C-alpha positions in Angstrom: 0.0 9.0 -10.8 -0.9 5.7 -12.5 -1.5 3.0 -9.9 -1.0 -0.5 -11.3 -2.2 -3.7 -9.8 -1.2 -7.3 -10.5 -4.2 -9.6 -11.1 -5.0 -11.6 -8.0 -3.4 -9.2 -5.5 -4.2 -9.5 -1.8 -2.8 -7.1 0.8 -3.6 -6.8 4.5 -2.4 -4.1 6.9 -2.7 -4.6 10.6 -1.3 -3.0 13.8 -0.3 -5.5 16.5 -0.4 -5.2 20.3 3.1 -3.6 20.3 1.8 -0.9 17.9 3.8 -2.4 15.0 2.4 -2.1 11.5 2.4 -5.5 9.7 1.9 -5.6 5.9 1.0 -9.1 4.7 0.6 -9.7 1.0 0.8 -12.5 -1.6 3.3 -12.3 -4.5 0.9 -10.2 -6.6 0.3 -7.9 -3.8 4.0 -7.4 -3.1 4.7 -6.7 -6.8 1.8 -4.2 -6.9 3.2 -2.4 -3.9 6.6 -2.3 -5.4 5.4 -0.8 -8.6 3.4 1.8 -6.8 6.3 2.8 -4.5 8.5 3.2 -7.6 5.8 5.4 -9.2 5.5 7.4 -6.0 9.3 8.0 -5.9 8.9 9.9 -9.3 6.2 12.2 -7.9 6.5 15.6 -6.2 7.0 15.9 -2.4 3.6 15.7 -0.7 2.3 13.1 -3.1 0.8 10.1 -1.4 -1.0 6.8 -1.9 -3.9 6.0 0.3 -4.8 2.4 1.0 -7.9 1.1 2.8 -10.3 -1.8 2.8 -12.7 0.1 0.5 -10.2 0.5 -2.5 -7.4 -2.0 -2.2 -6.8 -3.8 1.0 -8.5 -6.9 2.4 -11.6 -6.5 4.6 -10.7 -5.5 8.2 -7.3 -4.0 7.2 -6.0 -0.9 8.9 -5.8 2.2 6.8 -2.3 3.0 5.4 -1.0 6.2 3.8 2.5 6.4 2.2 3.7 9.9 1.5 6.8 11.2 -0.4 8.8 13.8 1.4 11.5 16.1 0.0 
């Protein structure tokens, strides 16, 4: 799967005290996520995108995996 990123993207993922996942992103980050979710929708079930602070998220972010089912 081709993963596209808008120049200047910034994305942070955190889990708050109520165990709620919060995704915070600038416009470029939101556009990047939208393109990647669209690409994932065209993949086979079980395909996934793995995000963490070492390959795409801001430092200190929680890890995030989005997986396609069915």
